[in-house]
C-alpha positions as CSV (number, residue, x, y, z in Angstrom):
1,M,0.0,0.0,0.0
2,K,1.3,3.4,-0.9
3,K,2.1,5.8,1.9
4,T,0.0,9.0,2.2
5,T,1.5,12.4,1.5
6,D,1.8,13.3,5.2
7,E,3.5,10.0,6.0
8,R,6.0,10.7,3.2
9,A,6.5,14.2,4.6
10,R,7.1,12.8,8.0
11,T,9.7,10.4,6.6
12,L,11.5,13.2,4.8
13,A,11.3,15.4,8.0
14,A,12.8,12.5,10.1
15,S,15.6,12.1,7.5
16,T,16.2,15.9,7.7
17,I,16.4,15.7,11.6
18,R,18.9,12.8,11.4
19,Y,21.2,15.0,9.1
20,D,20.8,17.8,11.6
21,M,21.8,15.6,14.5
22,I,24.9,14.4,12.7
23,A,25.8,18.0,12.0
24,W,25.3,18.9,15.7
25,V,27.3,15.9,17.0
26,G,30.1,16.5,14.5
27,G,30.2,20.2,15.6
28,G,30.4,19.1,19.2
29,C,33.3,16.7,18.5
30,L,35.1,19.5,16.7
31,M,34.6,21.8,19.6
32,L,36.0,19.2,22.0
33,L,39.1,18.7,19.8
34,L,39.7,22.5,19.7
35,Y,39.3,22.6,23.5
36,A,41.9,19.9,24.0
37,L,44.4,21.7,21.7
38,I,43.9,25.1,23.2
39,V,43.9,24.2,27.0
40,P,47.7,23.6,27.3
41,H,48.5,27.0,25.7
42,V,46.2,29.4,27.7
43,S,46.3,30.6,31.3
44,M,42.6,30.8,31.7
45,R,41.0,28.5,34.2
46,T,39.9,25.2,32.7
47,G,36.3,25.6,34.0
48,L,35.8,29.0,32.5
49,L,37.3,28.0,29.2
50,A,34.9,25.0,29.1
51,L,31.9,27.3,29.7
52,L,33.1,29.6,27.0
53,F,33.3,26.8,24.5
54,C,29.9,25.5,25.5
55,G,28.4,29.0,25.0
56,V,30.0,29.3,21.5
57,Y,28.7,25.8,20.6
58,L,25.1,26.6,21.8
59,A,25.2,30.0,19.9
60,A,26.3,28.2,16.7
61,V,23.6,25.6,17.0
62,T,20.9,28.3,17.6
63,L,22.1,30.3,14.6
64,Y,22.2,27.3,12.4
65,T,18.6,26.3,13.4
66,V,17.2,29.8,12.7
67,L,18.9,30.1,9.4
68,R,17.9,26.6,8.5
69,S,14.2,27.2,9.3
70,R,14.1,30.5,7.4
71,S,16.0,29.6,4.2
72,G,14.6,26.1,3.8
73,R,16.5,23.7,1.6
74,H,16.4,23.2,-2.1
75,A,14.3,20.1,-2.7
76,T,15.3,17.7,-5.5
77,A,12.8,15.9,-7.7
78,A,13.6,12.7,-5.8
79,E,12.8,14.4,-2.4
80,L,9.6,15.9,-3.8
81,S,8.5,12.5,-5.1
82,V,8.8,11.3,-1.5
83,L,6.4,14.0,-0.3
84,M,3.9,13.5,-3.1
85,E,2.4,10.5,-4.8
86,E,4.5,9.5,-7.8
87,D,1.6,10.2,-10.2
88,S,0.9,13.7,-8.6
89,F,4.5,14.8,-9.1
90,E,4.4,13.6,-12.7
91,V,1.3,15.6,-13.3
92,L,2.9,18.8,-12.1
93,E,6.0,18.1,-14.1
94,Q,4.2,17.4,-17.3
95,L,1.5,20.1,-16.8
96,S,0.9,22.4,-19.8
97,S,0.8,25.4,-17.3
98,A,3.6,26.8,-15.3
99,A,3.8,25.0,-11.9
100,L,5.9,26.0,-8.8
101,V,6.4,24.3,-5.5
102,F,7.5,26.3,-2.4
103,D,7.4,25.9,1.4
104,S,5.4,27.9,4.0
105,Y,8.2,30.6,4.1
106,G,7.7,31.3,0.4
107,T,11.0,29.6,-0.5
108,L,11.0,28.3,-4.1
109,L,11.8,24.6,-4.1
110,W,11.1,23.4,-7.6
111,Y,9.4,24.4,-10.9
112,N,8.4,22.5,-14.0
113,P,9.8,22.9,-17.5
114,V,6.9,25.2,-18.6
115,A,7.7,27.6,-15.8
116,E,11.3,27.5,-16.8
117,Q,10.4,28.4,-20.4
118,T,7.9,31.2,-19.5
119,I,8.1,32.7,-16.0
120,F,11.9,32.3,-15.6
121,A,12.9,32.5,-19.2
122,D,14.6,35.9,-18.9
123,V,15.0,36.0,-15.1
124,D,18.0,34.7,-13.2
125,F,15.9,33.4,-10.3
126,P,17.6,30.2,-8.8
127,R,15.8,27.8,-6.6
128,S,15.9,28.5,-2.8
129,K,15.1,32.2,-3.3
130,N,11.9,33.6,-1.9
131,L,9.0,34.1,-4.2
132,S,8.0,37.4,-2.7
133,E,11.0,38.9,-4.6
134,L,9.3,38.0,-7.8
135,F,5.5,37.9,-7.1
136,D,3.1,39.8,-4.9
137,I,2.6,36.9,-2.6
138,N,1.1,37.2,0.9
139,R,0.5,34.5,3.6
140,N,-3.3,34.1,4.3
141,G,-3.2,33.1,7.9
142,T,-2.6,29.4,8.3
143,D,-4.8,28.4,5.3
144,G,-2.4,29.2,2.6
145,Y,-1.3,32.0,0.3
146,D,-3.0,34.9,-1.5
147,V,-1.4,35.6,-4.9
148,K,-2.7,38.5,-7.0
149,E,-2.9,38.4,-10.8
150,I,0.6,38.1,-12.1
151,L,2.0,40.1,-15.0
152,R,5.2,38.9,-16.7
153,D,6.7,40.1,-20.0
154,G,3.3,41.4,-21.2
155,R,1.5,38.2,-20.3
156,V,-1.2,37.9,-17.7
157,Y,-1.4,34.8,-15.5
158,A,-4.1,33.7,-13.1
159,S,-2.6,31.9,-10.1
160,D,-4.1,29.0,-8.1
161,V,-2.3,28.0,-4.8
162,F,-3.1,24.9,-2.9
163,C,-1.5,23.0,0.0
164,L,0.3,19.7,-0.6
165,S,1.4,19.1,2.9
166,R,1.5,20.8,6.3
167,A,4.2,18.6,7.8
168,G,7.6,20.1,8.5
169,A,8.1,23.4,6.7
170,G,4.9,22.8,4.7
171,L,4.5,22.4,1.0
172,F,2.5,24.4,-1.5
173,A,2.0,24.3,-5.2
174,M,1.2,27.2,-7.5
175,V,-0.2,26.7,-10.9
176,L,-0.1,29.7,-13.3
177,T,-2.6,29.8,-16.1
178,D,-2.0,32.1,-19.0
179,K,-5.1,34.2,-19.5
180,T,-3.7,36.9,-21.7
181,A,-6.0,36.1,-24.6
182,L,-9.0,36.1,-22.3
183,T,-8.0,39.4,-20.7
184,E,-7.5,41.0,-24.2
185,A,-10.9,39.7,-25.3
186,L,-12.6,41.1,-22.2
187,R,-10.8,44.4,-22.7
188,S,-11.9,44.5,-26.4
189,F,-15.4,43.7,-25.3
190,E,-15.5,46.5,-22.8
191,D,-13.9,48.9,-25.3
192,K,-16.6,48.1,-27.9
193,S,-19.5,48.4,-25.4
194,I,-21.7,51.4,-25.9
195,A,-21.4,54.6,-23.8
196,V,-24.3,57.0,-23.7
197,A,-23.9,60.8,-23.6
198,Y,-26.4,63.6,-23.3
199,V,-25.4,67.1,-24.5
200,T,-27.3,70.3,-23.8
201,I,-26.6,73.8,-25.0
202,D,-26.6,75.9,-21.9
203,S,-29.4,78.6,-21.5
204,M,-30.5,78.5,-25.1
205,E,-33.9,80.1,-24.4
206,D,-32.2,83.1,-22.7
207,F,-29.9,83.7,-25.7
208,L,-32.8,83.5,-28.1
209,Q,-34.5,86.3,-26.3
210,S,-31.5,88.7,-26.7
211,V,-29.3,87.8,-29.6
212,Q,-31.4,85.6,-31.8
213,D,-29.7,86.0,-35.2
214,S,-26.1,85.6,-34.0
215,F,-27.0,82.9,-31.6
216,R,-28.7,80.8,-34.3
217,L,-25.4,81.1,-36.3
218,A,-23.5,80.0,-33.2
219,V,-25.9,77.1,-32.7
220,V,-25.3,75.9,-36.2
221,S,-21.5,76.1,-35.5
222,V,-22.0,74.1,-32.3
223,D,-24.1,71.5,-34.1
224,D,-21.3,71.0,-36.7
225,A,-18.7,70.7,-33.9
226,L,-20.7,68.1,-32.0
227,K,-21.4,66.1,-35.2
228,K,-17.6,66.2,-36.0
229,W,-16.8,65.1,-32.5
230,A,-19.3,62.2,-32.8
231,L,-17.8,61.3,-36.2
232,D,-14.3,61.2,-34.8
233,M,-15.4,58.7,-32.2
234,N,-17.3,56.6,-34.8
235,G,-20.5,57.5,-32.8
236,V,-24.0,58.4,-33.6
237,I,-25.5,61.7,-32.5
238,K,-29.1,62.8,-32.7
239,L,-30.9,66.1,-31.9
240,Y,-34.0,65.3,-29.9
241,D,-34.9,68.9,-28.9
242,N,-34.0,72.4,-29.9
243,D,-30.9,72.4,-27.6
244,K,-30.5,68.7,-26.6
245,Y,-28.5,65.9,-28.2
246,V,-28.1,62.2,-27.4
247,L,-24.8,60.5,-28.4
248,F,-23.8,56.8,-28.6
249,F,-20.2,55.8,-29.0
250,E,-17.8,53.0,-28.1
251,R,-16.4,52.9,-24.6
252,A,-12.8,53.1,-25.8
253,F,-13.3,56.7,-26.9
254,L,-14.5,57.7,-23.5
255,D,-10.9,57.1,-22.2
256,T,-9.7,59.4,-24.9
257,C,-12.2,62.1,-23.9
258,I,-11.1,61.8,-20.3
259,Q,-7.4,62.0,-21.2
260,N,-8.0,65.3,-23.1
261,R,-10.3,66.4,-20.4
262,F,-13.2,66.8,-22.9
263,S,-11.5,69.4,-25.1
264,I,-14.8,69.7,-27.0
265,L,-15.9,72.0,-24.1
266,D,-13.1,74.4,-24.9
267,E,-13.7,74.2,-28.6
268,I,-17.4,75.1,-28.3
269,R,-16.7,77.8,-25.7
270,S,-14.5,79.6,-28.2
271,K,-17.5,80.3,-30.4
272,Q,-18.6,83.9,-29.7
273,I,-22.0,85.5,-29.8
274,G,-22.6,89.2,-30.1
275,D,-20.6,91.2,-27.6
276,G,-18.0,88.5,-26.7
277,M,-20.5,86.1,-25.1
278,S,-19.7,82.4,-25.4
279,V,-21.8,79.4,-26.1
280,T,-21.3,76.6,-23.7
281,V,-22.6,73.0,-23.5
282,S,-23.1,70.5,-20.7
283,I,-22.3,66.9,-21.1
284,G,-23.5,63.9,-19.1
285,V,-21.8,60.5,-19.9
286,S,-22.1,57.0,-18.6
287,A,-20.7,53.6,-19.5
288,L,-22.0,52.2,-16.2
289,G,-24.5,49.4,-16.2
290,D,-25.1,46.0,-17.7
291,T,-27.8,47.1,-20.1
292,L,-28.2,50.1,-22.5
293,A,-31.2,51.2,-20.5
294,E,-29.1,51.4,-17.3
295,R,-26.4,53.4,-19.1
296,D,-29.1,55.7,-20.5
297,A,-30.5,56.4,-17.0
298,A,-27.1,57.0,-15.6
299,A,-26.2,59.4,-18.4
300,K,-29.5,61.4,-17.7
301,E,-28.5,61.7,-14.0
302,A,-25.0,62.9,-15.1
303,I,-26.4,65.6,-17.4
304,D,-28.8,66.8,-14.6
305,L,-25.8,67.0,-12.3
306,A,-23.8,68.9,-14.9
307,L,-26.6,71.5,-15.3
308,A,-27.2,71.8,-11.6
309,R,-23.5,72.6,-11.2
310,G,-23.8,75.5,-13.5
311,G,-23.1,74.0,-16.9
312,D,-20.1,74.3,-19.2
313,Q,-18.8,71.0,-17.9
314,A,-18.8,67.2,-18.4
315,V,-19.9,64.8,-15.8
316,V,-18.9,61.1,-16.1
317,K,-20.5,58.3,-14.1
318,G,-18.2,55.3,-13.9
319,E,-17.4,52.4,-11.7
320,S,-15.0,54.6,-9.6
321,G,-17.7,57.2,-9.0
322,V,-18.6,60.6,-10.5
323,E,-15.9,62.7,-12.2
324,Y,-16.1,66.3,-13.3
325,Y,-14.3,68.0,-16.2
326,G,-14.5,71.7,-17.1
327,G,-16.6,74.1,-15.0
328,R,-14.0,76.9,-15.5
329,T,-16.5,79.6,-16.4
330,K,-19.2,81.2,-14.3
331,S,-22.8,80.0,-14.8
332,I,-24.6,81.7,-17.6
333,Y,-27.1,84.0,-16.1
334,K,-30.7,83.0,-16.8
335,R,-32.9,85.9,-17.6
336,S,-36.1,83.8,-17.6
337,N,-37.8,82.5,-14.5
338,L,-39.9,79.9,-16.4
339,R,-38.4,77.1,-14.4
340,S,-39.3,78.8,-11.1
341,R,-42.9,78.9,-12.2
342,A,-43.0,75.2,-13.0
343,F,-41.2,74.3,-9.8
344,V,-43.4,76.3,-7.4
345,S,-46.4,74.6,-8.9
346,Q,-45.0,71.2,-8.2
347,L,-43.8,72.3,-4.7
348,N,-47.3,73.6,-3.8
349,A,-48.9,70.3,-4.8
350,T,-46.3,68.3,-2.8
351,M,-46.8,70.5,0.2
352,A,-50.5,70.1,0.1
353,R,-50.2,66.3,0.2
354,A,-47.8,66.4,3.1
355,D,-48.8,65.9,6.7
356,N,-46.4,68.7,7.8
357,V,-43.5,70.6,6.4
358,L,-40.1,71.1,7.9
359,V,-37.8,73.8,6.5
360,M,-34.1,73.8,7.2
361,G,-30.9,75.5,5.9
362,H,-27.3,74.5,6.1
363,R,-25.0,74.1,9.0
364,F,-23.7,77.4,10.4
365,G,-26.6,79.2,8.9
366,D,-26.4,82.6,7.4
367,F,-28.8,85.3,6.3
368,D,-29.5,83.6,2.9
369,S,-30.3,80.2,4.4
370,F,-32.5,81.9,7.1
371,G,-34.3,84.3,4.8
372,S,-35.1,81.6,2.2
373,S,-36.3,79.3,5.0
374,V,-38.7,82.0,6.1
375,G,-39.9,82.5,2.5
376,I,-40.6,78.8,2.1
377,A,-42.4,78.7,5.4
378,R,-44.7,81.5,4.1
379,L,-45.3,79.5,0.9
380,A,-46.3,76.5,3.1
381,M,-48.6,78.6,5.1
382,A,-50.3,79.8,1.9
383,C,-50.9,76.1,1.1
384,G,-52.6,75.6,4.5
385,V,-50.1,73.1,5.8
386,K,-48.4,73.0,9.2
387,V,-44.8,74.2,8.9
388,N,-41.8,74.5,11.2
389,I,-38.3,75.8,10.6
390,A,-35.5,73.7,12.2
391,I,-32.7,76.0,13.3
392,D,-29.9,76.3,15.8
393,M,-31.6,78.7,18.3
394,R,-28.3,79.4,20.0
395,D,-26.5,80.7,16.9
396,P,-25.5,84.3,17.9
397,N,-25.3,85.3,14.2
398,L,-29.0,84.5,13.7
399,T,-30.4,85.4,17.1
400,P,-31.5,89.0,16.1
401,L,-33.3,87.6,13.0
402,I,-35.1,84.8,15.0
403,R,-36.3,87.3,17.6
404,T,-37.6,89.6,14.9
405,M,-39.6,86.8,13.3
406,Q,-40.9,85.5,16.6
407,D,-42.6,88.9,17.2
408,I,-44.9,88.0,14.4
409,P,-47.8,85.9,15.7
410,E,-47.7,83.4,12.7
411,F,-44.0,82.7,13.4
412,A,-44.1,82.8,17.2
413,H,-44.0,79.0,17.4
414,V,-42.5,78.1,14.0
415,F,-38.9,77.8,15.0
416,V,-37.8,74.5,16.6
417,D,-34.4,72.9,17.6
418,S,-33.0,69.5,16.7
419,A,-34.9,67.5,19.4
420,E,-38.3,69.1,18.6
421,G,-37.7,68.7,14.9
422,L,-37.0,65.0,15.3
423,D,-40.3,64.6,17.1
424,L,-42.2,66.3,14.2
425,V,-40.9,63.8,11.6
426,N,-43.4,61.1,10.4
427,A,-43.9,59.1,7.3
428,D,-45.6,62.0,5.4
429,T,-43.3,64.8,6.5
430,L,-41.8,66.9,3.7
431,L,-38.4,68.4,4.3
432,V,-37.4,71.5,2.3
433,L,-33.7,72.2,2.3
434,C,-32.8,75.8,1.6
435,D,-29.4,77.1,0.5
436,V,-27.9,73.6,0.6
437,N,-28.4,70.6,-1.8
438,T,-26.9,67.8,0.3
439,A,-28.7,66.3,3.2
440,A,-25.5,65.5,5.1
441,R,-24.7,69.3,5.2
442,A,-28.1,70.4,6.5
443,Q,-28.4,72.2,9.8
444,F,-29.4,69.0,11.5
445,A,-28.2,66.0,9.5
446,E,-30.1,63.6,11.9
447,I,-33.4,65.1,10.9
448,A,-32.5,65.0,7.2
449,A,-31.5,61.3,7.5
450,K,-34.9,60.4,9.1
451,V,-37.2,62.2,6.6
452,R,-38.3,60.2,3.6
453,K,-39.4,63.1,1.3
454,I,-37.1,66.0,0.5
455,A,-37.3,69.1,-1.7
456,I,-34.3,71.3,-2.5
457,V,-34.1,75.0,-3.3
458,D,-30.5,76.2,-3.7
459,H,-28.1,78.3,-5.8
460,H,-24.9,76.4,-5.1
461,R,-23.4,74.0,-7.5
462,K,-24.2,70.4,-6.7
463,I,-21.3,68.3,-5.4
464,E,-22.9,64.9,-5.5
465,E,-25.8,62.9,-6.9
466,V,-29.4,63.4,-5.9
467,S,-30.7,60.9,-3.3
468,D,-33.8,58.9,-4.3
469,R,-35.5,60.6,-1.3
470,V,-35.4,63.9,-3.2
471,L,-38.8,64.4,-4.8
472,L,-38.1,67.9,-6.2
473,S,-35.0,69.9,-6.8
474,Y,-34.5,73.5,-7.9
475,V,-30.8,74.3,-8.1
476,D,-29.8,77.4,-10.2
477,P,-26.2,78.3,-9.8
478,S,-26.7,81.4,-11.9
479,A,-28.9,83.0,-9.2
480,S,-27.3,85.5,-6.8
481,S,-28.9,83.8,-3.8
482,T,-31.5,81.3,-2.6
483,C,-33.5,84.3,-1.3
484,E,-33.7,85.5,-4.9
485,L,-35.1,82.2,-6.1
486,V,-37.6,82.0,-3.2
487,T,-38.8,85.6,-3.8
488,E,-39.5,84.6,-7.5
489,M,-41.4,81.5,-6.2
490,L,-43.5,83.6,-3.9
491,D,-44.3,86.0,-6.7
492,C,-45.2,83.2,-9.1
493,A,-47.4,81.7,-6.5
494,A,-49.2,85.0,-5.9
495,A,-48.2,84.7,-2.3
496,S,-46.0,87.9,-2.4
497,R,-49.0,90.0,-1.4
498,D,-49.1,88.0,1.9
499,I,-45.5,88.7,2.7
500,T,-45.0,90.8,5.9
501,K,-42.4,93.5,6.2
502,A,-40.3,91.3,8.5
503,E,-40.4,88.4,6.0
504,A,-39.4,90.8,3.2
505,D,-36.5,92.1,5.3
506,M,-35.3,88.6,5.9
507,L,-35.3,87.8,2.2
508,L,-33.6,91.0,1.3
509,S,-30.9,90.4,3.9
510,G,-30.1,87.1,2.2
511,I,-29.8,88.8,-1.2
512,L,-27.6,91.6,0.2
513,L,-25.3,89.1,1.9
514,D,-24.6,87.0,-1.1
515,T,-24.3,89.9,-3.5
516,K,-22.2,92.0,-1.2
517,Q,-24.7,94.8,-1.3
518,F,-25.5,94.4,-5.0
519,T,-21.8,94.6,-6.0
520,R,-21.3,91.1,-7.2
521,N,-23.1,88.3,-9.0
522,T,-26.2,90.3,-9.8
523,G,-28.6,90.3,-12.7
524,T,-31.9,91.6,-13.8
525,R,-33.7,88.9,-11.8
526,T,-31.8,90.0,-8.7
527,F,-33.1,93.6,-8.9
528,S,-36.5,92.3,-9.8
529,A,-36.6,90.3,-6.7
530,A,-35.4,93.3,-4.7
531,Q,-38.2,95.4,-6.2
532,I,-40.8,92.8,-5.2
533,L,-39.5,92.8,-1.6
534,R,-39.3,96.6,-1.5
535,G,-43.0,96.6,-2.6
536,A,-43.8,94.2,0.3
537,G,-42.3,96.7,2.8
538,A,-38.6,95.7,3.0
539,N,-36.6,98.6,4.3
540,P,-32.9,98.7,3.3
541,S,-32.0,100.8,6.4
542,D,-33.5,98.2,8.7
543,V,-31.8,95.4,6.9
544,Y,-28.4,97.1,7.1
545,D,-28.8,97.0,10.9
546,F,-28.4,93.2,10.7
547,F,-25.0,93.6,9.1
548,K,-23.5,95.9,11.8
549,I,-20.7,94.4,13.9
550,A,-19.5,94.9,17.4
551,P,-16.2,96.9,17.9
552,E,-14.4,93.7,19.2
553,D,-15.4,91.9,16.0
554,L,-13.5,94.5,14.0
555,S,-10.3,93.9,15.9
556,K,-10.8,90.1,15.4
557,E,-11.0,90.7,11.7
558,A,-7.8,92.7,11.7
559,R,-6.0,89.5,12.8
560,F,-6.5,88.1,9.3
561,H,-5.1,91.2,7.6
562,T,-1.8,91.3,9.5
563,D,-0.3,88.1,7.9
564,I,-1.5,87.7,4.3
565,I,0.3,85.3,1.9
566,I,0.2,86.0,-1.8
567,Y,0.3,82.5,-3.5
568,R,0.8,81.9,-7.2
569,D,0.9,85.7,-7.8
570,S,-2.9,86.1,-7.6
571,I,-4.3,84.3,-4.6
572,A,-4.4,85.8,-1.1
573,I,-4.4,83.5,1.9
574,S,-4.5,84.3,5.6
575,C,-4.5,81.9,8.6
576,C,-5.7,82.3,12.2
577,D,-4.6,79.4,14.3
578,A,-4.9,81.2,17.7
579,E,-7.6,80.8,20.3
580,T,-11.0,81.6,18.7
581,D,-14.7,81.3,19.2
582,E,-17.8,80.7,17.0
583,S,-17.9,84.3,15.9
584,Y,-14.7,83.8,13.9
585,R,-16.7,81.8,11.3
586,I,-18.5,84.9,10.1
587,I,-15.5,87.2,10.7
588,A,-13.3,84.9,8.5
589,S,-15.7,85.1,5.6
590,K,-15.8,88.9,5.9
591,A,-12.0,89.0,5.9
592,A,-11.9,86.9,2.8
593,D,-14.3,89.4,1.1
594,K,-12.1,92.3,2.0
595,M,-8.9,90.6,0.8
596,L,-10.4,90.5,-2.7
597,T,-10.0,94.3,-2.8
598,L,-6.2,93.8,-2.8
599,K,-4.5,94.8,-6.1
600,D,-3.9,91.9,-8.6
601,V,-5.7,89.4,-6.3
602,E,-8.2,87.1,-8.1
603,A,-9.1,84.9,-5.2
604,S,-8.8,84.8,-1.4
605,F,-8.9,82.2,1.3
606,T,-9.1,82.5,5.1
607,L,-8.4,79.6,7.5
608,V,-9.4,79.6,11.1
609,R,-9.5,77.0,13.8
610,I,-12.9,76.7,15.6
611,G,-13.0,73.7,18.0
612,E,-11.7,70.6,16.3
613,Q,-12.1,71.9,12.7
614,I,-10.3,74.3,10.4
615,H,-12.9,76.5,8.6
616,I,-12.0,77.7,5.2
617,S,-13.7,80.6,3.4
618,G,-13.0,81.1,-0.3
619,R,-13.8,84.1,-2.4
620,S,-13.2,84.8,-6.1
621,S,-13.5,87.9,-8.3
622,G,-15.0,85.7,-11.0
623,R,-12.0,84.3,-12.9
624,I,-11.0,81.4,-10.5
625,N,-13.5,78.8,-9.4
626,V,-13.0,78.5,-5.7
627,Q,-15.7,75.8,-5.5
628,L,-13.6,73.4,-7.6
629,I,-10.6,74.2,-5.4
630,L,-12.4,73.5,-2.1
631,E,-14.2,70.4,-3.4
632,Q,-10.8,68.8,-3.2
633,L,-11.0,69.4,0.5
634,H,-14.6,68.0,0.6
635,G,-16.1,71.5,0.6
636,G,-18.4,73.2,-1.9
637,G,-20.4,76.3,-2.6
638,H,-20.5,78.6,-5.6
639,F,-18.1,79.6,-8.4
640,D,-17.0,82.7,-6.5
641,V,-18.1,81.9,-2.9
642,A,-17.2,78.6,-1.3
643,G,-16.3,77.0,2.0
644,A,-15.0,73.9,3.7
645,Q,-14.5,72.4,7.1
646,V,-11.5,70.2,7.5
647,L,-10.3,68.2,10.5
648,G,-6.6,69.0,11.1
649,T,-4.0,69.3,13.7
650,S,-3.3,72.9,12.8
651,A,-4.3,75.6,10.3
652,T,-0.8,75.4,8.9
653,A,-1.1,71.7,8.0
654,V,-4.5,72.4,6.3
655,L,-2.9,75.4,4.5
656,E,-0.5,73.0,2.8
657,R,-3.4,70.9,1.6
658,L,-5.1,74.0,0.3
659,K,-2.0,75.1,-1.6
660,S,-1.9,71.6,-3.2
661,A,-5.6,71.9,-4.2
662,I,-4.9,75.4,-5.7
663,D,-1.9,73.9,-7.6
664,N,-4.1,71.1,-9.0
665,Y,-6.7,73.5,-10.1
666,L,-4.4,76.1,-11.8
667,D,-2.4,73.3,-13.4
668,S,-5.5,71.8,-14.8
669,I,-6.5,75.1,-16.3
670,T,-3.0,75.4,-17.9
671,D,-3.3,71.9,-19.3
672,Q,-6.6,72.7,-20.9
């Protein structure tokens, strides 16, 4: 009867031990001989000399044992045949795939002729060396080894590792199967799979109202450019609306578009209309999904995200997530408020069906989030539904506004804190987020996480995909403020006549804050909204009182102006890493605004430590997109107004990360 593999392993292990015993005994005899020869010639006591020789002998035995266990011993074919059945060894030797045998330390013991001709053809890799020097091989506990896919000389190998024996130093076999042809076939299949893209000409209806003839010529030029782009990719493009296209092309060309960062955006942007205005397009692309229908749906989500972020950019949905390209120009200002009329109609219907409405702004609320929340609450009251505004009642920046609104009977009990807001949530609660488009960044994220129905009104660019809990979304980055959007909604809903003076003051304060007293990011709709609010009783003098600061705040702001760094010739940065309080959050943003007045400064950033976080405020004069810069630090905002909160050991450490983000952004512009 044949012996089992383990029995044969034990036989070989016993043989190895006998050889080791012979080596130890021989070494002991040699030590005794040396001792006998040396004793007559030294003055050292005989006992001490004997102890010394014994210590040297034990050290030599220990060293030999350690080195022996680590290095293993090259196994011959004869020895391996002892460990394995005769026919098993013959199978490995005659296998058409490369086969290797190694011990539990990863020491290569043997390989078959196929491995010699393929894996080791151009590599001087003798037996008894460790495989980790050649492959990415890792021990997987006591069960065996994990070996990743192996690349050698342009060939791709799949590895299978299995245990032959656990006796002694253990014995493992690795079989490498060449799957280069399969890998190339899969890559070819993926490259030829169909990607779907949606392309939209940004703000076409607004251009048609002002520069019809020249815009039509530009649209024809854009149409030609898009068709040539599709032709270069062997794709098919179809116009399915006045300003909307759908494009189908092979997946391989998507990699080319990503490598050139969608240069088609720059090509189309170069086409001028009238007084130097540029035509821009938004692109949503996806090759994600097993079916064409899934890719089509993902591409539609991508184009919606591109438009919500302000247009003039491409959004790609892939396996690694969502990637953005472009977005280097400010959002084209929309002169028409047609979308506002459609949205307010949908919002009113949704509110009417809700059991109650919760309105909430973003964390560290400001006048825009507060004013727009008040406006949405008025809209809900006009629908006859119970409404509450969830807000941080202890925020010193909003305390004067909250007290002003609580003096109005209808708003006396509208404001609630986090605990009360959570108690108000039920299955039919509608949450309206104002001045923020991400539930995680809402004033109370725990409330947003609990609500199943959400509506969004915001003017910041989107930074992530819309949750399936979002029923309605109105995001217009071209608007000056969310208060501007809400004022238009109230006017479209004929609820503006019900606005009280205090509510109008709140809405106007939000517009004044985000436009820096009508000096930045304003348009005709901005002044139209201000006119509506003025007609409702808003008093600019009363609103300006909200912006007044205490004398000590002025001295705090001065701390940011004493140590300003000019980075990359046009970006002003200031840090405050000293002891601060919550008031520095607003002070830092005001300091960033003031730093924009410096000569040759195109953007400014202020950093301040508040608690465990470093708060960053970013401002731009309109040529640098501070949102794209701060998105790299998990922040967000608007093209020229953005912010981020970063956990860091110091403002100085976060400053280096900010500089790196600025470098990435400016270098990407240079590359484009």
